[in-house]
C-alpha positions in Angstrom: 2.1 -22.7 -4.3 -1.7 -22.7 -3.3 -5.1 -21.7 -4.3 -4.4 -18.1 -3.0 -0.9 -17.7 -4.2 -2.0 -16.1 -7.7 -2.0 -13.0 -9.2 0.6 -10.2 -8.4 1.1 -7.7 -6.0 1.9 -10.1 -3.0 4.1 -8.3 -0.2 5.2 -10.3 3.1 4.4 -8.7 6.3 8.2 -8.7 7.8 7.6 -10.8 10.8 4.8 -13.2 11.4 1.8 -12.6 13.5 0.2 -14.6 16.0 2.8 -17.5 15.0 1.7 -17.4 11.2 2.9 -15.7 8.5 1.0 -12.9 7.0 0.9 -11.3 3.1 -1.3 -9.0 1.0 -2.0 -9.3 -2.4 -4.7 -8.3 -5.0 -6.4 -11.8 -5.9 -8.9 -9.8 -8.3 -7.3 -6.9 -9.7 -9.5 -4.6 -7.8 -9.3 -5.1 -4.2 -6.3 -5.5 -1.4 -6.5 -9.4 0.5 -4.6 -10.4 3.4 -3.7 -13.9 3.7 -2.4 -16.1 6.7 -0.4 -19.3 6.3 1.3 -21.8 9.0 3.6 -22.4 6.1 5.5 -19.6 4.0 5.3 -22.1 1.0 1.7 -22.7 0.9 -1.5 -20.1 0.7 -4.7 -21.6 0.4 -6.9 -19.0 1.7 -7.8 -15.2 1.6 -10.2 -12.2 2.2 -10.7 -8.9 1.4 -8.8 -6.4 3.6 -9.9 -3.2 1.4 -11.9 -1.9 -1.7 -11.6 1.0 -3.6 -13.5 3.8 -2.0 -12.1 7.4 -2.9 -12.0 8.4 -6.6 -8.5 8.3 -7.2 -8.4 4.3 -6.0 -11.6 3.5 -7.9 -10.6 1.4 -11.1 -7.9 -0.6 -8.5 -6.1 -0.5 -5.3 -3.1 -2.5 -4.1 0.1 -2.6 -1.8 3.5 -1.2 -2.9 5.3 -3.3 -1.1 5.9 -5.0 2.7 4.2 -3.4 5.3 6.6 -1.2 7.4 5.9 -2.1 11.4 5.3 1.4 13.6 4.3 1.7 17.2 1.2 3.0 15.8 0.6 -0.3 13.8 1.4 -1.5 9.8 2.0 1.2 7.7 1.1 0.1 4.3 2.0 2.3 1.3 -0.7 1.4 -1.7 -1.6 2.3 -5.0 -4.8 3.4 -6.8 -5.9 3.7 -10.1 -8.4 6.4 -10.9 -9.5 8.4 -13.8 -7.4 8.1 -17.1 -5.7 5.1 -15.6 -3.9 7.8 -13.1 -1.8 5.6 -10.2 -1.4 7.6 -7.1 0.5 6.7 -4.1 -1.5 6.7 -0.5 -1.0 4.9 2.5 -3.3 3.0 5.2 -2.4 1.7 9.0 -3.1 -2.1 10.5 -3.1 -3.1 13.4 -0.1 -4.4 14.8 -1.8 -7.3 16.4 -4.8 -8.3 14.3 -3.8 -6.9 10.6 -7.0 -7.5 9.3 -8.4 -4.2 11.2 -7.8 -1.0 9.4 -7.0 1.6 11.5 -7.3 4.4 9.1 -6.7 5.5 5.5 -5.5 8.3 3.8 -8.6 9.9 1.8 -6.3 12.1 -0.6 -3.3 10.4 -2.3 0.2 11.2 -0.5 1.7 11.2 -4.1 0.1 11.7 -7.4 1.6 12.3 -10.7 2.5 15.9 -11.2 2.2 17.9 -14.6 5.6 17.1 -15.3 5.6 13.6 -13.8 2.5 13.0 -16.4 4.4 11.9 -20.0 6.4 8.8 -20.7 6.3 5.6 -21.7 3.2 4.5 -19.6 1.5 8.4 -18.9 0.1 9.1 -15.5 1.5 6.9 -13.0 3.4 7.5 -9.6 4.4 4.1 -8.6 6.9 2.8 -5.5 7.6 -0.7 -4.8 8.3 0.3 -1.1 9.7 2.8 1.6 11.7 3.1 4.5 12.0 4.8 7.5 15.4 6.5 8.4 15.7 9.1 11.5 11.9 9.8 12.0 11.2 10.1 7.9 9.8 8.1 5.7 11.7 7.7 2.2 9.8 6.6 -0.6 11.5 5.9 -3.9 9.2 5.8 -6.7 8.8 5.8 -10.4 7.4 8.5 -12.8 5.5 7.2 -15.8 7.7 4.3 -16.4 10.7 6.6 -17.8 12.2 7.9 -14.5 12.9 7.8 -10.7 12.4 10.0 -7.8 11.8 10.2 -4.5 9.6 12.0 -1.8 10.2 12.1 2.1 7.4 13.1 4.9 8.0 12.8 8.7 6.5 9.2 9.8 4.9 11.0 12.5 2.9 13.3 10.0 1.9 10.7 8.1 0.5 8.6 10.6 -1.3 11.4 12.3 -2.8 12.2 9.4 -3.8 8.4 8.9 -5.2 8.4 12.3 -7.1 11.3 12.6 -10.8 10.5 11.9 -10.4 7.2 10.7 -8.3 8.6 7.8 -7.2 12.1 6.4 -5.7 14.1 3.9 -1.8 15.8 4.3 
């Protein structure tokens, strides 16, 4: 409920921050927003957290599931839509105590549709709705062009180091 509870791509942080609920959302089909609320059922205000910056996310960016709490901060998988409506998966890191502060952001996608993943009901799409950490590995299940699924893994420390390096990097 509320004026900020619109569009899609809404994802709650798994715990309160500073005594308030926090959520990521895409309010305008282009940018990623951060919202806070005292009441989980009502969302009144939002503010832009990230705007498209790199070519692979030039059309729009959004979150891919709820943030994952790490010692380094909140890890967020993102999706970017670039040329030819290609959906790729990226990542960024937010401050643990103040998620309005972006620590770093990958300059290149973490996952992009490979040649054999480009054909399907909706071509050129690699998309996930979340990931999990298991024994130091980030496990990312993702859909391919709306016709099948697969998964990717990466050591969580490798990913976090790439994000933090110079405020963002690539791996």
